[in-house]
MMTF fields as JSON, N, C-alpha, C and O atoms, coordinates in Angstrom:
{
  "mmtfVersion": "1.0.0",
  "mmtfProducer": "UNKNOWN",
  "numBonds": 479,
  "numAtoms": 480,
  "numGroups": 120,
  "numChains": 1,
  "numModels": 1,
  "chainsPerModel": [1],
  "groupsPerChain": [120],
  "chainIdList": ["A"],
  "bondAtomList": [4, 2, 8, 6, 12, 10, 16, 14, 20, 18, 24, 22, 28, 26, 32, 30, 36, 34, 40, 38, 44, 42, 48, 46, 52, 50, 56, 54, 60, 58, 64, 62, 68, 66, 72, 70, 76, 74, 80, 78, 84, 82, 88, 86, 92, 90, 96, 94, 100, 98, 104, 102, 108, 106, 112, 110, 116, 114, 120, 118, 124, 122, 128, 126, 132, 130, 136, 134, 140, 138, 144, 142, 148, 146, 152, 150, 156, 154, 160, 158, 164, 162, 168, 166, 172, 170, 176, 174, 180, 178, 184, 182, 188, 186, 192, 190, 196, 194, 200, 198, 204, 202, 208, 206, 212, 210, 216, 214, 220, 218, 224, 222, 228, 226, 232, 230, 236, 234, 240, 238, 244, 242, 248, 246, 252, 250, 256, 254, 260, 258, 264, 262, 268, 266, 272, 270, 276, 274, 280, 278, 284, 282, 288, 286, 292, 290, 296, 294, 300, 298, 304, 302, 308, 306, 312, 310, 316, 314, 320, 318, 324, 322, 328, 326, 332, 330, 336, 334, 340, 338, 344, 342, 348, 346, 352, 350, 356, 354, 360, 358, 364, 362, 368, 366, 372, 370, 376, 374, 380, 378, 384, 382, 388, 386, 392, 390, 396, 394, 400, 398, 404, 402, 408, 406, 412, 410, 416, 414, 420, 418, 424, 422, 428, 426, 432, 430, 436, 434, 440, 438, 444, 442, 448, 446, 452, 450, 456, 454, 460, 458, 464, 462, 468, 466, 472, 470, 476, 474],
  "bondOrderList": [1, 1, 1, 1, 1, 1, 1, 1, 1, 1, 1, 1, 1, 1, 1, 1, 1, 1, 1, 1, 1, 1, 1, 1, 1, 1, 1, 1, 1, 1, 1, 1, 1, 1, 1, 1, 1, 1, 1, 1, 1, 1, 1, 1, 1, 1, 1, 1, 1, 1, 1, 1, 1, 1, 1, 1, 1, 1, 1, 1, 1, 1, 1, 1, 1, 1, 1, 1, 1, 1, 1, 1, 1, 1, 1, 1, 1, 1, 1, 1, 1, 1, 1, 1, 1, 1, 1, 1, 1, 1, 1, 1, 1, 1, 1, 1, 1, 1, 1, 1, 1, 1, 1, 1, 1, 1, 1, 1, 1, 1, 1, 1, 1, 1, 1, 1, 1, 1, 1],
  "groupList": [{"groupName": "MET", "atomNameList": ["N", "CA", "C", "O"], "elementList": ["N", "C", "C", "O"], "formalChargeList": [0, 0, 0, 0], "bondAtomList": [1, 0, 2, 1, 3, 2], "bondOrderList": [1, 1, 2], "singleLetterCode": "M", "chemCompType": "L-PEPTIDE LINKING"}, {"groupName": "GLU", "atomNameList": ["N", "CA", "C", "O"], "elementList": ["N", "C", "C", "O"], "formalChargeList": [0, 0, 0, 0], "bondAtomList": [1, 0, 2, 1, 3, 2], "bondOrderList": [1, 1, 2], "singleLetterCode": "E", "chemCompType": "L-PEPTIDE LINKING"}, {"groupName": "LEU", "atomNameList": ["N", "CA", "C", "O"], "elementList": ["N", "C", "C", "O"], "formalChargeList": [0, 0, 0, 0], "bondAtomList": [1, 0, 2, 1, 3, 2], "bondOrderList": [1, 1, 2], "singleLetterCode": "L", "chemCompType": "L-PEPTIDE LINKING"}, {"groupName": "ASP", "atomNameList": ["N", "CA", "C", "O"], "elementList": ["N", "C", "C", "O"], "formalChargeList": [0, 0, 0, 0], "bondAtomList": [1, 0, 2, 1, 3, 2], "bondOrderList": [1, 1, 2], "singleLetterCode": "D", "chemCompType": "L-PEPTIDE LINKING"}, {"groupName": "LYS", "atomNameList": ["N", "CA", "C", "O"], "elementList": ["N", "C", "C", "O"], "formalChargeList": [0, 0, 0, 0], "bondAtomList": [1, 0, 2, 1, 3, 2], "bondOrderList": [1, 1, 2], "singleLetterCode": "K", "chemCompType": "L-PEPTIDE LINKING"}, {"groupName": "ILE", "atomNameList": ["N", "CA", "C", "O"], "elementList": ["N", "C", "C", "O"], "formalChargeList": [0, 0, 0, 0], "bondAtomList": [1, 0, 2, 1, 3, 2], "bondOrderList": [1, 1, 2], "singleLetterCode": "I", "chemCompType": "L-PEPTIDE LINKING"}, {"groupName": "TYR", "atomNameList": ["N", "CA", "C", "O"], "elementList": ["N", "C", "C", "O"], "formalChargeList": [0, 0, 0, 0], "bondAtomList": [1, 0, 2, 1, 3, 2], "bondOrderList": [1, 1, 2], "singleLetterCode": "Y", "chemCompType": "L-PEPTIDE LINKING"}, {"groupName": "THR", "atomNameList": ["N", "CA", "C", "O"], "elementList": ["N", "C", "C", "O"], "formalChargeList": [0, 0, 0, 0], "bondAtomList": [1, 0, 2, 1, 3, 2], "bondOrderList": [1, 1, 2], "singleLetterCode": "T", "chemCompType": "L-PEPTIDE LINKING"}, {"groupName": "SER", "atomNameList": ["N", "CA", "C", "O"], "elementList": ["N", "C", "C", "O"], "formalChargeList": [0, 0, 0, 0], "bondAtomList": [1, 0, 2, 1, 3, 2], "bondOrderList": [1, 1, 2], "singleLetterCode": "S", "chemCompType": "L-PEPTIDE LINKING"}, {"groupName": "ALA", "atomNameList": ["N", "CA", "C", "O"], "elementList": ["N", "C", "C", "O"], "formalChargeList": [0, 0, 0, 0], "bondAtomList": [1, 0, 2, 1, 3, 2], "bondOrderList": [1, 1, 2], "singleLetterCode": "A", "chemCompType": "L-PEPTIDE LINKING"}, {"groupName": "ASN", "atomNameList": ["N", "CA", "C", "O"], "elementList": ["N", "C", "C", "O"], "formalChargeList": [0, 0, 0, 0], "bondAtomList": [1, 0, 2, 1, 3, 2], "bondOrderList": [1, 1, 2], "singleLetterCode": "N", "chemCompType": "L-PEPTIDE LINKING"}, {"groupName": "TRP", "atomNameList": ["N", "CA", "C", "O"], "elementList": ["N", "C", "C", "O"], "formalChargeList": [0, 0, 0, 0], "bondAtomList": [1, 0, 2, 1, 3, 2], "bondOrderList": [1, 1, 2], "singleLetterCode": "W", "chemCompType": "L-PEPTIDE LINKING"}, {"groupName": "VAL", "atomNameList": ["N", "CA", "C", "O"], "elementList": ["N", "C", "C", "O"], "formalChargeList": [0, 0, 0, 0], "bondAtomList": [1, 0, 2, 1, 3, 2], "bondOrderList": [1, 1, 2], "singleLetterCode": "V", "chemCompType": "L-PEPTIDE LINKING"}, {"groupName": "PHE", "atomNameList": ["N", "CA", "C", "O"], "elementList": ["N", "C", "C", "O"], "formalChargeList": [0, 0, 0, 0], "bondAtomList": [1, 0, 2, 1, 3, 2], "bondOrderList": [1, 1, 2], "singleLetterCode": "F", "chemCompType": "L-PEPTIDE LINKING"}, {"groupName": "GLY", "atomNameList": ["N", "CA", "C", "O"], "elementList": ["N", "C", "C", "O"], "formalChargeList": [0, 0, 0, 0], "bondAtomList": [1, 0, 2, 1, 3, 2], "bondOrderList": [1, 1, 2], "singleLetterCode": "G", "chemCompType": "PEPTIDE LINKING"}, {"groupName": "GLN", "atomNameList": ["N", "CA", "C", "O"], "elementList": ["N", "C", "C", "O"], "formalChargeList": [0, 0, 0, 0], "bondAtomList": [1, 0, 2, 1, 3, 2], "bondOrderList": [1, 1, 2], "singleLetterCode": "Q", "chemCompType": "L-PEPTIDE LINKING"}, {"groupName": "ARG", "atomNameList": ["N", "CA", "C", "O"], "elementList": ["N", "C", "C", "O"], "formalChargeList": [0, 0, 0, 0], "bondAtomList": [1, 0, 2, 1, 3, 2], "bondOrderList": [1, 1, 2], "singleLetterCode": "R", "chemCompType": "L-PEPTIDE LINKING"}, {"groupName": "PRO", "atomNameList": ["N", "CA", "C", "O"], "elementList": ["N", "C", "C", "O"], "formalChargeList": [0, 0, 0, 0], "bondAtomList": [1, 0, 2, 1, 3, 2], "bondOrderList": [1, 1, 2], "singleLetterCode": "P", "chemCompType": "L-PEPTIDE LINKING"}, {"groupName": "HIS", "atomNameList": ["N", "CA", "C", "O"], "elementList": ["N", "C", "C", "O"], "formalChargeList": [0, 0, 0, 0], "bondAtomList": [1, 0, 2, 1, 3, 2], "bondOrderList": [1, 1, 2], "singleLetterCode": "H", "chemCompType": "L-PEPTIDE LINKING"}],
  "groupTypeList": [0, 1, 2, 1, 3, 2, 4, 5, 6, 7, 5, 8, 2, 3, 2, 9, 10, 1, 5, 11, 4, 5, 12, 7, 10, 11, 3, 6, 13, 9, 4, 8, 7, 5, 14, 4, 15, 2, 12, 16, 9, 9, 3, 8, 12, 17, 9, 10, 5, 8, 1, 14, 13, 14, 16, 13, 18, 6, 4, 1, 1, 4, 15, 13, 2, 6, 6, 9, 16, 14, 8, 2, 8, 1, 7, 4, 7, 13, 2, 8, 2, 9, 4, 8, 16, 10, 2, 5, 3, 1, 16, 5, 6, 18, 8, 2, 5, 8, 15, 7, 3, 5, 2, 14, 16, 4, 5, 10, 8, 13, 5, 4, 8, 5, 14, 4, 7, 10, 3, 15],
  "groupIdList": [1, 2, 3, 4, 5, 6, 7, 8, 9, 10, 11, 12, 13, 14, 15, 16, 17, 18, 19, 20, 21, 22, 23, 24, 25, 26, 27, 28, 29, 30, 31, 32, 33, 34, 35, 36, 37, 38, 39, 40, 41, 42, 43, 44, 45, 46, 47, 48, 49, 50, 51, 52, 53, 54, 55, 56, 57, 58, 59, 60, 61, 62, 63, 64, 65, 66, 67, 68, 69, 70, 71, 72, 73, 74, 75, 76, 77, 78, 79, 80, 81, 82, 83, 84, 85, 86, 87, 88, 89, 90, 91, 92, 93, 94, 95, 96, 97, 98, 99, 100, 101, 102, 103, 104, 105, 106, 107, 108, 109, 110, 111, 112, 113, 114, 115, 116, 117, 118, 119, 120],
  "secStructList": [7, 7, 4, 4, 4, 7, 2, 2, 2, 2, 2, 2, 2, 2, 2, 2, 2, 2, 2, 2, 2, 2, 2, 6, 6, 1, 7, 2, 2, 2, 0, 0, 0, 0, 0, 2, 2, 2, 2, 2, 2, 2, 2, 2, 2, 2, 2, 2, 2, 2, 2, 2, 2, 6, 7, 1, 1, 2, 2, 2, 2, 2, 2, 2, 2, 2, 2, 2, 2, 2, 2, 2, 2, 2, 2, 2, 2, 2, 2, 2, 2, 2, 2, 2, 6, 6, 1, 1, 7, 2, 2, 2, 2, 2, 2, 2, 2, 2, 2, 2, 2, 2, 2, 2, 2, 2, 2, 2, 2, 2, 2, 2, 2, 6, 6, 1, 1, 6, 6, 7],
  "xCoordList": [0.9, -0.076, 0.858, 1.841, 0.568, 1.101, 0.514, -0.634, 1.217, 0.578, -0.619, -1.653, -0.511, -1.668, -2.814, -3.881, -2.807, -3.894, -4.539, -5.608, -4.03, -4.504, -5.633, -5.269, -6.977, -8.206, -8.074, -8.51, -7.477, -7.302, -6.328, -6.487, -5.174, -4.424, -4.786, -4.464, -5.504, -6.176, -7.234, -7.301, -8.007, -9.111, -8.448, -8.856, -7.383, -6.702, -5.913, -5.754, -5.505, -4.983, -5.836, -5.5, -7.075, -8.077, -8.602, -8.893, -8.718, -9.166, -8.224, -8.607, -6.94, -5.861, -5.893, -5.849, -5.965, -5.885, -7.192, -7.149, -8.279, -9.546, -9.362, -9.74, -8.74, -8.51, -7.705, -8.027, -6.513, -5.627, -6.256, -5.973, -7.012, -7.767, -8.626, -8.766, -9.2, -10.067, -9.157, -9.394, -8.207, -7.266, -6.502, -6.166, -6.276, -5.364, -6.277, -5.768, -7.525, -8.496, -8.634, -9.22, -8.2, -8.28, -7.347, -6.48, -7.513, -6.692, -5.444, -5.441, -4.419, -3.186, -3.219, -2.659, -3.963, -3.978, -4.614, -4.092, -5.733, -6.403, -5.358, -5.262, -4.668, -3.781, -2.612, -2.23, -2.082, -0.905, -1.083, -0.12, -2.349, -2.564, -3.224, -2.468, -4.552, -5.29, -5.117, -5.114, -4.945, -4.897, -3.559, -3.688, -2.337, -1.107, -1.332, -0.937, -1.868, -1.962, -3.093, -2.955, -4.217, -5.091, -4.592, -4.803, -3.806, -3.188, -2.148, -2.276, -1.252, -0.372, -1.072, -0.713, -2.119, -2.748, -3.245, -3.026, -3.987, -4.522, -3.592, -3.881, -2.327, -1.146, -0.506, 0.048, -0.605, -0.042, -0.844, -0.284, -2.076, -2.526, -1.979, -1.549, -2.027, -1.681, -0.171, 0.257, 0.63, 2.187, 2.337, 3.204, 1.655, 1.687, 1.119, 1.57, 0.158, -0.169, 0.96, 1.308, 1.506, 2.474, 3.716, 4.306, 4.246, 5.447, 5.061, 5.952, 3.936, 3.647, 3.553, 3.959, 3.146, 3.128, 4.544, 4.751, 5.488, 6.775, 7.513, 8.672, 6.927, 7.583, 7.509, 6.595, 8.504, 8.613, 7.616, 6.856, 7.659, 6.839, 5.446, 5.251, 4.469, 3.239, 3.006, 2.245, 3.752, 3.444, 3.917, 3.274, 4.939, 5.504, 4.3, 3.908, 3.844, 2.736, 1.478, 0.839, 1.227, 0.027, 0.367, -0.419, 1.556, 1.764, 1.73, 1.273, 2.078, 1.9, 0.495, 0.061, -0.271, -1.72, -2.417, -3.403, -2.005, -2.421, -2.091, -2.861, -0.909, -0.352, -1.474, -1.95, -1.682, -2.553, -3.734, -4.129, -4.35, -5.696, -5.746, -6.758, -4.696, -4.473, -4.48, -5.089, -3.834, -3.717, -5.147, -5.491, -5.937, -7.141, -8.08, -8.889, -7.906, -8.734, -8.316, -9.145, -6.926, -6.447, -7.084, -7.417, -7.246, -7.786, -9.279, -9.759, -10.004, -11.393, -11.42, -12.252, -10.546, -10.442, -10.459, -11.32, -9.327, -9.022, -10.334, -10.643, -11.061, -12.162, -13.345, -14.105, -13.395, -14.341, -14.131, -15.001, -12.831, -12.396, -12.471, -12.626, -12.378, -12.542, -14.049, -14.435, -14.839, -16.149, -16.811, -17.753, -16.261, -16.777, -16.137, -16.622, -14.972, -14.531, -14.892, -14.396, -15.941, -16.563, -15.544, -15.619, -14.726, -13.788, -14.319, -14.11, -15.073, -15.899, -17.307, -17.709, -18.078, -19.566, -19.973, -19.236, -21.19, -21.904, -21.651, -21.095, -22.129, -22.283, -21.033, -20.981, -19.975, -18.54, -18.039, -17.482, -18.117, -17.874, -18.407, -17.677, -19.758, -20.395, -19.752, -19.545, -19.453, -18.995, -17.654, -17.437, -16.647, -15.441, -15.575, -14.954, -16.227, -16.375, -16.976, -16.467, -17.899, -18.309, -17.311, -17.21, -16.465, -15.383, -14.293, -13.712, -14.056, -13.129, -13.621, -12.858, -15.032, -15.688, -15.539, -15.21, -15.831, -15.642, -14.255, -13.995, -13.298, -11.966, -11.562, -10.779, -11.962, -11.576, -12.037, -11.328, -13.204, -13.647, -12.936, -12.811, -12.4, -11.727, -10.379, -9.933, -9.725, -8.334, -8.503, -7.589, -9.616, -9.783, -9.904, -9.256, -10.768, -10.838, -9.465, -9.133, -8.81, -7.556, -6.522, -5.842, -6.578, -5.777, -5.996, -5.093, -7.466, -7.765, -7.406, -7.27, -7.288, -6.912, -5.525, -5.161, -4.715, -3.126, -2.778, -3.31, -1.874, -1.451, -2.295, -1.796, -3.41, -4.355, -4.193, -4.722, -3.553, -3.223, -1.697, -0.818, -1.504, 0.076, 0.741, 1.965, 0.03, 0.657, 0.915, 1.398, 0.538, 0.766, 2.097, 2.439],
  "yCoordList": [-1.09, 0.125, 1.247, 1.272, 2.186, 3.458, 4.44, 4.271, 5.398, 6.573, 7.133, 7.377, 7.321, 8.055, 7.322, 7.93, 5.909, 5.052, 4.97, 4.363, 5.512, 5.687, 6.814, 7.982, 6.484, 7.26, 8.401, 9.496, 8.219, 9.221, 10.245, 11.394, 9.884, 10.661, 11.689, 12.865, 11.245, 11.989, 13.061, 14.24, 12.456, 13.232, 14.402, 15.543, 14.15, 15.169, 16.191, 17.349, 15.796, 16.565, 17.572, 18.755, 17.088, 17.86, 18.917, 20.048, 18.586, 19.348, 20.451, 21.603, 20.069, 21.215, 22.075, 23.292, 21.591, 22.596, 23.448, 24.649, 22.882, 23.726, 24.948, 26.078, 24.627, 25.502, 26.564, 27.751, 26.048, 27.201, 27.98, 29.177, 27.528, 28.657, 29.641, 30.803, 29.144, 30.14, 31.232, 32.438, 30.736, 31.618, 32.675, 33.786, 32.214, 33.048, 34.578, 35.611, 34.395, 35.507, 36.435, 37.51, 36.129, 36.963, 38.145, 38.096, 39.083, 40.227, 39.983, 39.024, 40.742, 40.578, 39.916, 38.865, 40.714, 40.604, 39.077, 38.278, 38.845, 37.558, 36.237, 35.128, 36.75, 35.708, 35.394, 34.269, 36.623, 36.268, 35.822, 35.475, 35.837, 35.341, 34.068, 33.104, 33.81, 32.628, 31.913, 30.685, 32.527, 31.95, 31.024, 29.885, 31.484, 30.604, 29.385, 28.275, 29.511, 28.406, 27.514, 26.322, 27.891, 26.927, 26.087, 24.877, 26.893, 26.351, 25.278, 24.078, 25.704, 24.582, 23.402, 22.27, 23.644, 22.493, 21.652, 20.44, 22.281, 21.428, 20.641, 19.526, 21.288, 20.742, 19.616, 18.703, 19.714, 18.774, 17.426, 16.439, 17.324, 16.129, 15.12, 14.007, 15.57, 14.892, 14.605, 13.589, 15.43, 15.366, 14.187, 13.331, 14.15, 13.092, 11.717, 10.674, 11.727, 10.375, 9.815, 8.634, 10.834, 10.394, 9.94, 8.993, 10.681, 10.142, 8.859, 8.079, 8.681, 7.256, 6.365, 5.243, 6.469, 5.574, 4.986, 3.822, 5.925, 5.447, 4.751, 4.363, 4.615, 3.864, 2.392, 1.887, 1.739, 0.254, -0.434, -1.313, 0.01, -0.75, -0.138, 1.07, -1.053, -0.387, 0.497, 1.464, 0.091, 1.063, 2.488, 3.434, 2.65, 4.014, 4.711, 5.869, 3.857, 4.36, 4.854, 5.867, 4.077, 4.555, 5.757, 6.704, 5.819, 7.124, 8.119, 9.142, 8.235, 9.489, 9.649, 10.761, 8.523, 8.804, 9.409, 10.119, 9.193, 9.867, 11.516, 12.418, 11.641, 12.934, 13.67, 14.797, 12.975, 13.447, 13.812, 14.978, 12.878, 13.105, 14.345, 15.028, 14.518, 15.8, 16.936, 17.955, 16.843, 18.081, 18.477, 19.639, 17.312, 17.493, 18.208, 19.061, 17.775, 18.472, 19.938, 20.8, 20.196, 21.653, 22.46, 23.634, 21.805, 22.473, 22.755, 23.855, 21.83, 22.076, 23.437, 24.336, 23.408, 24.565, 25.8, 26.67, 25.847, 27.171, 27.486, 28.667, 26.534, 26.587, 27.341, 28.136, 26.973, 27.402, 28.964, 29.834, 29.116, 30.61, 31.41, 32.63, 30.838, 31.641, 31.926, 33.02, 31.04, 31.41, 32.345, 33.08, 32.273, 33.182, 34.633, 35.626, 34.666, 35.893, 36.63, 37.651, 35.763, 36.182, 36.109, 36.901, 35.22, 34.881, 33.996, 34.187, 32.933, 32.179, 32.308, 32.753, 31.811, 31.972, 30.532, 29.547, 30.566, 29.397, 28.201, 27.194, 28.367, 27.323, 26.586, 25.368, 27.333, 26.895, 26.222, 25.153, 26.661, 26.283, 24.875, 23.942, 24.758, 23.434, 22.333, 21.197, 22.683, 21.93, 21.343, 20.131, 22.407, 21.98, 21.17, 20.107, 21.465, 20.577, 19.211, 18.219, 19.055, 17.739, 16.917, 15.719, 17.647, 16.906, 16.331, 15.27, 17.179, 16.863, 15.811, 14.885, 15.737, 14.651, 13.209, 12.118, 13.458, 12.144, 11.647, 10.492, 12.587, 12.141, 11.681, 10.732, 12.191, 11.711, 10.361, 9.706, 9.888, 8.74, 7.604, 6.467, 8.151, 7.297, 6.887, 5.74, 8.044, 7.913, 6.947, 6.167, 6.992, 6.027, 4.705, 3.809, 4.463, 3.253, 2.473, 1.325, 3.371, 3.073, 2.519, 1.496, 3.535, 3.1, 1.784, 0.962, 1.518, 0.302, -0.96, -2.068, -0.773, -1.855, -2.174, -3.237, -1.309, -1.427, -2.533, -2.608, -3.404, -4.375, -5.694, -6.742, -5.646, -6.81, -7.813, -8.923, -7.471, -8.493, -8.716, -7.963, -9.633, -9.99, -9.16, -9.244, -8.293, -7.368, -5.966, -5.134, -5.752, -4.485, -4.409, -3.412],
  "zCoordList": [-0.007, 0.087, 0.073, 0.812, -0.762, -0.812, 0.19, 0.6, 0.574, 1.431, 0.725, 1.347, -0.437, -1.255, -1.197, -1.28, -1.048, -0.911, 0.305, 0.37, 1.321, 2.62, 2.834, 2.974, 2.861, 3.041, 3.886, 3.528, 5.037, 6.05, 5.674, 6.083, 4.81, 4.508, 3.512, 3.679, 2.39, 1.355, 1.968, 1.621, 2.898, 3.472, 4.147, 3.93, 5.004, 5.728, 4.879, 5.263, 3.898, 2.815, 2.288, 2.249, 1.825, 1.338, 2.396, 2.007, 3.643, 4.579, 4.864, 5.066, 4.879, 5.208, 3.968, 4.144, 2.705, 1.478, 1.593, 1.327, 1.96, 2.115, 3.037, 2.727, 4.216, 5.295, 4.786, 4.829, 4.241, 3.57, 2.595, 2.541, 1.865, 0.831, 1.577, 1.193, 2.659, 3.324, 4.044, 3.977, 4.661, 5.528, 4.617, 5.028, 3.374, 2.51, 2.164, 1.727, 2.45, 1.965, 3.308, 3.172, 4.409, 5.881, 5.638, 4.765, 6.327, 6.471, 7.291, 8.062, 7.196, 7.855, 9.315, 9.625, 10.124, 11.438, 11.734, 12.511, 11.033, 11.304, 10.802, 11.328, 9.667, 9.207, 10.131, 10.455, 10.52, 11.429, 12.871, 13.556, 13.321, 14.533, 14.53, 14.651, 14.411, 14.37, 13.216, 13.308, 11.955, 10.735, 10.606, 10.159, 10.977, 10.892, 11.92, 11.561, 13.021, 13.911, 13.471, 13.745, 12.821, 12.069, 11.048, 10.966, 10.141, 9.002, 9.672, 9.429, 10.413, 11.143, 11.633, 11.309, 12.45, 13.025, 12.0, 12.019, 10.984, 9.799, 9.016, 8.585, 8.804, 8.094, 8.75, 8.138, 10.134, 11.024, 11.038, 11.516, 10.562, 10.615, 9.497, 9.8, 8.252, 7.329, 7.38, 6.833, 7.996, 8.195, 9.292, 9.115, 10.208, 11.287, 10.83, 11.304, 9.934, 9.276, 8.478, 8.466, 7.793, 6.89, 7.41, 6.891, 8.611, 9.191, 10.076, 10.413, 10.391, 11.199, 10.078, 10.381, 8.849, 7.737, 7.492, 7.148, 7.708, 7.297, 8.407, 8.256, 9.371, 10.726, 10.434, 9.781, 10.944, 10.875, 11.762, 11.356, 12.989, 13.939, 14.021, 13.886, 14.252, 14.389, 15.622, 15.593, 16.791, 17.858, 17.606, 18.061, 16.948, 16.449, 15.482, 15.631, 14.557, 13.609, 14.442, 14.159, 15.417, 16.188, 16.861, 16.851, 17.496, 18.198, 17.341, 17.851, 16.082, 15.231, 14.803, 14.501, 14.763, 14.529, 15.694, 15.501, 16.79, 18.07, 17.964, 18.294, 17.485, 17.389, 16.159, 16.295, 15.258, 14.091, 14.834, 14.819, 15.505, 16.085, 17.149, 17.308, 17.755, 18.578, 17.709, 18.035, 16.594, 15.842, 15.2, 14.983, 14.926, 14.417, 15.397, 15.033, 16.756, 17.763, 18.013, 18.302, 17.884, 17.751, 16.599, 16.762, 15.432, 14.167, 14.564, 14.29, 15.18, 15.628, 16.567, 16.45, 17.337, 18.435, 17.666, 17.792, 16.745, 15.975, 15.071, 14.916, 14.512, 13.633, 14.389, 13.835, 15.754, 16.547, 16.88, 16.825, 17.225, 17.528, 16.156, 16.199, 15.11, 13.71, 13.616, 13.204, 13.961, 13.784, 14.824, 14.528, 16.066, 17.075, 16.892, 17.433, 16.057, 15.669, 14.257, 13.781, 13.733, 12.473, 11.203, 10.263, 11.277, 10.257, 9.242, 8.044, 9.742, 8.785, 9.205, 10.28, 8.111, 8.378, 8.956, 8.917, 9.466, 10.073, 9.264, 9.703, 7.933, 6.988, 6.824, 6.995, 6.479, 6.321, 7.352, 7.103, 8.654, 9.981, 10.187, 10.522, 9.965, 10.131, 9.148, 9.573, 7.876, 6.891, 7.336, 7.355, 7.741, 8.19, 9.361, 9.378, 10.268, 11.619, 11.213, 11.735, 10.43, 9.825, 9.323, 9.586, 8.494, 8.015, 8.933, 8.709, 10.051, 11.195, 11.794, 12.069, 12.125, 12.982, 12.034, 12.499, 10.747, 10.008, 10.075, 10.412, 9.731, 9.843, 11.134, 11.177, 12.171, 13.358, 13.79, 14.555, 13.344, 13.336, 12.666, 13.121, 11.304, 10.53, 11.139, 11.104, 11.752, 12.257, 13.54, 13.807, 14.298, 15.34, 14.89, 15.431, 13.834, 13.29, 12.85, 13.149, 12.105, 11.687, 12.738, 12.65, 13.848, 15.048, 15.423, 15.582, 15.604, 16.099, 15.242, 15.76, 14.158, 13.113, 13.007, 12.505, 13.456, 13.326, 14.277, 15.384, 13.843, 14.654, 14.634, 15.043, 14.219, 14.268, 13.128, 13.195, 12.211, 11.135, 10.806, 11.226, 10.15, 9.971, 9.039, 8.937, 8.28, 7.445, 7.796, 7.028, 9.082, 9.808, 10.381, 11.018]
}
């Protein structure tokens, strides 16, 4: 299996890219404060999935998936802050939160599956 075949990786990349596109339209102050943190948190999700995928031992892979899950939680926090500060509208916020919830469930399922088969 290639990294690009891993659904949680491709979903997290799409989410990070969507957030990037939104933040690039913000004014300087919003970008330099919450925007940078939001983008870094969102970018950290696929980065940690990727790093874990490259590990030899499944326990290391799981640890990076836990980091990815933590970064996803951080992303949700910054999305909530962005909404409360009127940087994103309600519709976009709910769409992004829905995507993070789905991704979170998929990451949890993947974590549970690691190490249960001989090919892991």
